[in-house]
DRENTISE-11905 format. One line per 3 residues: their letters; for each residue x, y, z of N, C-alpha, C. Coordinates in nm, 4 decimals. Layout:
<pts>
a = X Y Z X Y Z X Y Z | ...
</pts>
This chain:
<pts>
mar = 0.0851 -0.1173 0.0000 0.0000 0.0000 0.0000 0.0895 0.1234 0.0000 | 0.0595 0.2168 -0.0853 0.1401 0.3377 -0.0963 0.1217 0.4239 0.0280 | 0.2228 0.4973 0.0585 0.2163 0.5871 0.1733 0.1302 0.7074 0.1403
qtg = 0.0403 0.7396 0.2302 -0.0422 0.8582 0.2164 0.0027 0.9581 0.3211 | -0.0243 1.0823 0.2935 0.0024 1.1836 0.3947 -0.1293 1.2140 0.4637 | -0.1215 1.2471 0.5882 -0.2409 1.2787 0.6645 -0.2147 1.2599 0.8120
aev = -0.3187 1.2790 0.8896 -0.3081 1.2623 1.0339 -0.2767 1.1164 1.0666 | -0.1905 1.0966 1.1602 -0.1477 0.9611 1.1990 -0.2665 0.8737 1.2383 | -0.3625 0.9305 1.3097 -0.4786 0.8529 1.3541 -0.5609 0.8069 1.2333
tln = -0.5729 0.8909 1.1310 -0.6471 0.8537 1.0107 -0.5758 0.7431 0.9353 | -0.4463 0.7541 0.9209 -0.3685 0.6518 0.8515 -0.3771 0.5180 0.9245 | -0.3693 0.5219 1.0570 -0.3806 0.3994 1.1359 -0.5190 0.3361 1.1213
knr = -0.6230 0.4193 1.1195 -0.7589 0.3688 1.1054 -0.7787 0.3052 0.9675 | -0.7257 0.3686 0.8638 -0.7367 0.3128 0.7288 -0.6644 0.1787 0.7194 | -0.5473 0.1716 0.7760 -0.4697 0.0471 0.7753 -0.5448 -0.0615 0.8519
wml = -0.5980 -0.0251 0.9690 -0.6745 -0.1200 1.0507 -0.7950 -0.1725 0.9733 | -0.8673 -0.0839 0.9061 -0.9867 -0.1226 0.8326 -0.9536 -0.2237 0.7224 | -0.8492 -0.1964 0.6460 -0.8109 -0.2876 0.5386 -0.7585 -0.4200 0.5943
etf = -0.6745 -0.4129 0.6972 -0.6173 -0.5356 0.7542 -0.7221 -0.6217 0.8240 | -0.8194 -0.5590 0.8875 -0.9207 -0.6328 0.9625 -1.0285 -0.6920 0.8732 | -1.0729 -0.6159 0.7752 -1.1899 -0.6571 0.6990 -1.1598 -0.7111 0.5593
lfp = -1.0624 -0.6562 0.4893 -1.0395 -0.7011 0.3516 -0.9244 -0.7994 0.3372 | -0.8141 -0.7761 0.4057 -0.6983 -0.8640 0.3883 -0.7279 -1.0103 0.4208 | -0.8066 -1.0430 0.5247 -0.8353 -1.1852 0.5495 -0.9101 -1.2517 0.4326
eig = -0.9875 -1.1753 0.3593 -1.0674 -1.2302 0.2495 -0.9936 -1.2282 0.1164 | -0.9268 -1.1160 0.0851 -0.8671 -1.1006 -0.0477 -0.7187 -1.0661 -0.0436 | -0.6598 -1.0656 0.0748 -0.5215 -1.0225 0.0910 -0.4176 -1.1092 0.0220
tlp = -0.4504 -1.2344 -0.0064 -0.3522 -1.3225 -0.0704 -0.3605 -1.3174 -0.2228 | -0.4628 -1.2509 -0.2759 -0.4810 -1.2440 -0.4210 -0.4038 -1.1261 -0.4803 | -0.3476 -1.1435 -0.5998 -0.2898 -1.0276 -0.6694 -0.4020 -0.9296 -0.7048
lad = -0.3726 -0.8013 -0.7059 -0.4750 -0.7010 -0.7346 -0.5441 -0.7276 -0.8676 | -0.4694 -0.7712 -0.9668 -0.5269 -0.7951 -1.0991 -0.6280 -0.9100 -1.0987 | -0.6231 -0.9980 -1.0012 -0.7142 -1.1123 -0.9938 -0.8397 -1.0858 -0.9117
itp = -0.8510 -0.9684 -0.8527 -0.9672 -0.9372 -0.7698 -1.0766 -0.8799 -0.8595 | -1.1823 -0.9567 -0.8740 -1.2946 -0.9164 -0.9578 -1.4005 -0.8474 -0.8719 | -1.4962 -0.7796 -0.9346 -1.6041 -0.7202 -0.8558 -1.6775 -0.8240 -0.7708
rvl = -1.6954 -0.9457 -0.8213 -1.7660 -1.0500 -0.7458 -1.6877 -1.0902 -0.6205 | -1.5562 -1.1043 -0.6338 -1.4724 -1.1414 -0.5190 -1.4781 -1.0318 -0.4131 | -1.4672 -0.9075 -0.4569 -1.4726 -0.7948 -0.3635 -1.6108 -0.7839 -0.3000
lda = -1.7148 -0.8048 -0.3796 -1.8507 -0.7984 -0.3259 -1.8722 -0.9039 -0.2179 | -1.8220 -1.0240 -0.2387 -1.8351 -1.1294 -0.1373 -1.7677 -1.0884 -0.0063 | -1.6509 -1.0273 -0.0165 -1.5794 -0.9816 0.1040 -1.6569 -0.8703 0.1742
lrk = -1.7100 -0.7771 0.0960 -1.7851 -0.6660 0.1545 -1.9186 -0.7121 0.2127 | -1.9802 -0.8115 0.1528 -2.1079 -0.8634 0.2038 -2.0903 -0.9284 0.3401 | -1.9724 -0.9854 0.3658 -1.9474 -1.0437 0.4984 -1.9472 -0.9351 0.6055
iea = -1.8952 -0.8190 0.5722 -1.8984 -0.7057 0.6666 -2.0425 -0.6583 0.6813 | -2.1120 -0.6467 0.5700 -2.2509 -0.6007 0.5701 -2.3394 -0.6918 0.6558 | -2.3140 -0.8213 0.6517 -2.3936 -0.9184 0.7274 -2.3819 -0.8974 0.8778
tgk = -2.2739 -0.8359 0.9226 -2.2581 -0.8087 1.0657 -2.3314 -0.6817 1.1088 | -2.3874 -0.6082 1.0109 -2.4607 -0.4859 1.0426 -2.3755 -0.3614 1.0474 | -2.2497 -0.3728 1.0110 -2.1582 -0.2578 1.0156 -2.1629 -0.1834 0.8817
let = -2.2741 -0.1145 0.8575 -2.2962 -0.0509 0.7281 -2.2015 0.0654 0.7029 | -2.1711 0.1421 0.8032 -2.0756 0.2531 0.7872 -1.9377 0.1976 0.7539 | -1.8990 0.0893 0.8198 -1.7692 0.0265 0.7946 -1.7621 -0.0278 0.6528
vsr = -1.8697 -0.0880 0.6053 -1.8733 -0.1389 0.4684 -1.8539 -0.0249 0.3696 | -1.9232 0.0855 0.3926 -1.9130 0.2006 0.3036 -1.7704 0.2563 0.3005 | -1.7123 0.2744 0.4168 -1.5765 0.3294 0.4240 -1.4723 0.2319 0.3687
tmi = -1.4928 0.1030 0.3912 -1.3998 0.0024 0.3399 -1.4035 0.0003 0.1873 | -1.5227 0.0128 0.1299 -1.5323 0.0152 -0.0160 -1.4657 0.1403 -0.0731 | -1.4798 0.2519 -0.0056 -1.4138 0.3753 -0.0497 -1.2617 0.3572 -0.0478
kag = -1.2095 0.3020 0.0610 -1.0643 0.2802 0.0714 -1.0157 0.1808 -0.0330 | -1.0926 0.0733 -0.0546 -1.0548 -0.0254 -0.1565 -1.0515 0.0403 -0.2935 | -1.1484 0.1258 -0.3211 -1.1502 0.1976 -0.4489 -1.0274 0.2844 -0.4672
qvf = -0.9833 0.3492 -0.3609 -0.8627 0.4316 -0.3683 -0.7398 0.3463 -0.3984 | -0.7327 0.2301 -0.3352 -0.6207 0.1387 -0.3596 -0.6225 0.0915 -0.5046 | -0.7396 0.0534 -0.5539 -0.7484 0.0040 -0.6911 -0.7213 0.1128 -0.7945
rya = -0.7672 0.2336 -0.7696 -0.7382 0.3426 -0.8641 -0.5883 0.3704 -0.8694 | -0.5214 0.3624 -0.7559 -0.3763 0.3783 -0.7528 -0.3097 0.2637 -0.8289 | -0.3607 0.1414 -0.8105 -0.3048 0.0253 -0.8799 -0.3220 0.0381 -1.0313
vle = -0.4330 0.0935 -1.0755 -0.4542 0.1158 -1.2190 -0.3510 0.2152 -1.2712 | -0.3275 0.3220 -1.1977 -0.2281 0.4220 -1.2393 -0.0878 0.3632 -1.2464 | -0.0589 0.2701 -1.1571 0.0737 0.2080 -1.1526 0.0853 0.0867 -1.2443
gka = -0.0229 0.0503 -1.3122 -0.0210 -0.0629 -1.4041 -0.0290 -0.1987 -1.3373 | -0.0731 -0.2040 -1.2137 -0.0829 -0.3306 -1.1406 -0.2230 -0.3909 -1.1471 | -0.3191 -0.3159 -1.1985 -0.4553 -0.3648 -1.2168 -0.5128 -0.2983 -1.3412
esd = -0.6063 -0.3662 -1.4042 -0.6676 -0.3137 -1.5266 -0.7828 -0.2178 -1.4983 | -0.8550 -0.2422 -1.3873 -0.9704 -0.1585 -1.3565 -0.9984 -0.1589 -1.2069 | -1.0882 -0.0721 -1.1680 -1.1312 -0.0601 -1.0286 -1.2609 -0.1378 -1.0111
pta = -1.2595 -0.2526 -0.9423 -1.3818 -0.3317 -0.9272 -1.4890 -0.2642 -0.8417 | -1.4528 -0.1650 -0.7631 -1.5546 -0.0986 -0.6806 -1.6503 -0.0165 -0.7662 | -1.6066 0.0260 -0.8840 -1.6944 0.1051 -0.9709 -1.8177 0.0256 -1.0107
slr = -1.8046 -0.1044 -1.0256 -1.9174 -0.1898 -1.0635 -2.0101 -0.2186 -0.9462 | -1.9685 -0.1868 -0.8264 -2.0454 -0.2231 -0.7073 -2.1319 -0.1100 -0.6528 | -2.1347 0.0032 -0.7192 -2.2152 0.1150 -0.6717 -2.3613 0.0717 -0.6610
gal = -2.4203 0.0870 -0.5460 -2.5596 0.0515 -0.5238 -2.5834 -0.0939 -0.4872 | -2.4784 -0.1754 -0.4832 -2.4959 -0.3183 -0.4548 -2.5062 -0.3483 -0.3059 | -2.4635 -0.2559 -0.2222 -2.4623 -0.2787 -0.0779 -2.5587 -0.1838 -0.0086
krp = -2.6041 -0.2257 0.1094 -2.6908 -0.1381 0.1891 -2.6113 -0.0159 0.2307 | -2.6796 0.0967 0.2347 -2.6147 0.2207 0.2768 -2.6477 0.2482 0.4233 | -2.5545 0.3114 0.4952 -2.5859 0.3475 0.6341 -2.6973 0.4526 0.6367
rqs = -2.7798 0.4455 0.7381 -2.8901 0.5404 0.7515 -2.8345 0.6767 0.7899 | -2.8794 0.7780 0.7194 -2.8375 0.9144 0.7501 -2.9270 0.9700 0.8598 | -2.8670 1.0213 0.9644 -2.9476 1.0837 1.0691 -2.9368 1.2347 1.0536
tmq = -3.0432 1.3009 1.0842 -3.0434 1.4458 1.0742 -3.0403 1.5043 1.2148 | -2.9734 1.6147 1.2289 -2.9661 1.6830 1.3579 -3.0655 1.7988 1.3569 | -3.1450 1.8069 1.4622 -3.2381 1.9173 1.4729 -3.1647 2.0373 1.5313
lsr = -3.1991 2.1535 1.4827 -3.1409 2.2765 1.5347 -3.2457 2.3502 1.6159 | -3.2025 2.4108 1.7233 -3.2901 2.4956 1.8028 -3.2210 2.6293 1.8206 | -3.2990 2.7319 1.8296 -3.2424 2.8651 1.8523 -3.2748 2.9090 1.9948
tpr = -3.1760 2.9667 2.0576 -3.1969 3.0210 2.1914 -3.2618 3.1582 2.1769 | -3.3110 3.2145 2.2853 -3.3730 3.3478 2.2759 -3.2784 3.4530 2.2176 | -3.1490 3.4349 2.2316 -3.0538 3.5333 2.1786 -3.0132 3.5017 2.0342
gsv = -3.0691 3.3978 1.9760 -3.0411 3.3664 1.8365 -2.9279 3.2685 1.8140 | -2.8658 3.2191 1.9215 -2.7600 3.1202 1.9049 -2.8201 2.9862 1.8652 | -2.7453 2.9105 1.7874 -2.7920 2.7791 1.7436 -2.7340 2.6730 1.8352
iyc = -2.8182 2.5806 1.8800 -2.7708 2.4666 1.9579 -2.8157 2.3400 1.8865 | -2.7376 2.2362 1.8999 -2.7707 2.1089 1.8367 -2.8440 2.0214 1.9365 | -2.9492 1.9559 1.8893 -3.0280 1.8652 1.9729 -3.0036 1.7229 1.9267
aps = -3.0688 1.6311 1.9931 -3.0564 1.4894 1.9588 -3.1000 1.4651 1.8146 | -3.0470 1.3609 1.7534 -3.0880 1.3293 1.6166 -3.2384 1.3087 1.6088 | -3.2930 1.3511 1.4973 -3.4364 1.3394 1.4737 -3.4742 1.1938 1.4547
tas = -3.5864 1.1554 1.5134 -3.6368 1.0191 1.4930 -3.7477 1.0178 1.3900 | -3.7818 1.1355 1.3383 -3.8870 1.1431 1.2377 -3.8398 1.0812 1.1081 | -3.9277 1.0124 1.0443 -3.8956 0.9473 0.9181 -3.8903 1.0513 0.8064
tas = -3.7887 1.0443 0.7234 -3.7789 1.1369 0.6118 -3.8616 1.0879 0.4935 | -3.9166 0.9665 0.5037 -3.9957 0.9122 0.3941 -4.1267 0.9888 0.3766 | -4.1757 1.0496 0.4840 -4.3023 1.1202 0.4747 -4.2849 1.2611 0.4183
l = -4.1624 1.3048 0.3971 -4.1398 1.4397 0.3440 -4.1605 1.4482 0.1968
</pts>
């Protein structure tokens, strides 16, 4: 994996995510041999545990690795491009805003109202 610049905690988290979730499934395969189906199977195992945010972030990181591999000639294409929409997405929560009498904004608990009725 190429060295990225950034905050140490972010780099460690990215490394942890790939080593924990993807390397056990696809870590022994050459990048050129990883097809969208192979990657989807690995990501579905994460999805089955209910970690939807982790699945989303892992796919983003895998896509970055594959795009770099394409630039370096180590892979022909990015298999994550074919997987858009194939996995469940994490639920987006909205934060309600309240104004104090002086006009300051304070954040309240996430809204439990369904956005489907909007």
